[in-house]
C-alpha positions in Angstrom: 13.6 19.0 -3.4 11.8 15.8 -2.4 9.2 15.6 0.3 10.3 13.5 3.3 8.3 10.4 4.0 5.8 10.9 6.8 5.3 8.4 9.6 3.4 5.3 8.4 1.9 2.3 10.3 3.2 -0.3 7.8 1.3 -3.6 7.4 2.1 -6.8 5.5 -0.7 -9.2 4.4 -1.0 -12.2 6.6 -1.3 -14.2 3.3 2.1 -13.0 2.2 4.6 -15.8 1.7 8.1 -15.7 3.2 7.0 -13.5 6.1 6.3 -10.6 3.8 9.6 -10.8 2.0 8.1 -10.7 -1.5 5.1 -8.4 -1.5 4.0 -4.9 -0.9 3.5 -3.2 2.4 0.7 -0.6 2.9 -0.3 1.5 5.8 -2.0 4.7 6.9 0.0 7.8 7.0 -0.1 8.9 10.6 -1.0 12.6 10.0 -4.7 12.3 10.1 -5.1 12.9 6.4 -6.5 9.5 5.5 -3.7 8.9 3.0 -2.2 5.4 2.5 1.4 4.7 1.7 2.5 1.6 -0.4 6.1 0.3 -0.8 7.9 -2.8 -2.0 8.8 -5.0 1.0 12.1 -6.1 -0.7 13.2 -2.5 -1.3 12.0 -0.5 1.6 14.3 2.4 0.9 13.1 2.7 -2.7 10.2 4.9 -3.8 7.0 4.9 -1.7 3.7 5.8 -3.3 1.2 7.8 -1.3 -2.4 7.6 -2.3 -5.1 10.1 -1.3 -7.9 8.6 0.9 -10.5 8.6 -1.8 -8.2 6.9 -4.3 -7.3 4.1 -1.8 -11.0 3.6 -0.9 -11.8 3.3 -4.6 -9.0 0.7 -5.1 -10.1 -1.4 -2.2 -13.7 -1.3 -3.5 -12.5 -2.5 -6.9 -10.6 -5.3 -5.3 -13.6 -6.4 -3.3 -15.8 -6.2 -6.4 -13.4 -8.5 -8.4 -12.5 -5.8 -10.9 -8.9 -7.0 -11.0 -9.5 -10.7 -11.0 -9.4 -11.1 -14.8 -5.9 -9.6 -14.8 -4.5 -12.6 -13.0 -6.7 -15.4 -14.3 
């Protein structure tokens, strides 16, 4: 049995082209857990990944530190 998706405050980057039609959406899960959900903006009914708060914080820290820059250079 699959878990139902909790309420999420979805956000699309303001830098996203096409009004967010070709990117990912992310937002906090609205249950006070600190978890963050991520989904494909083109397939909103497809799978959603939910990250624990510490995992999302580590990811954002890596982005800010440039840890992923070489992947797209």
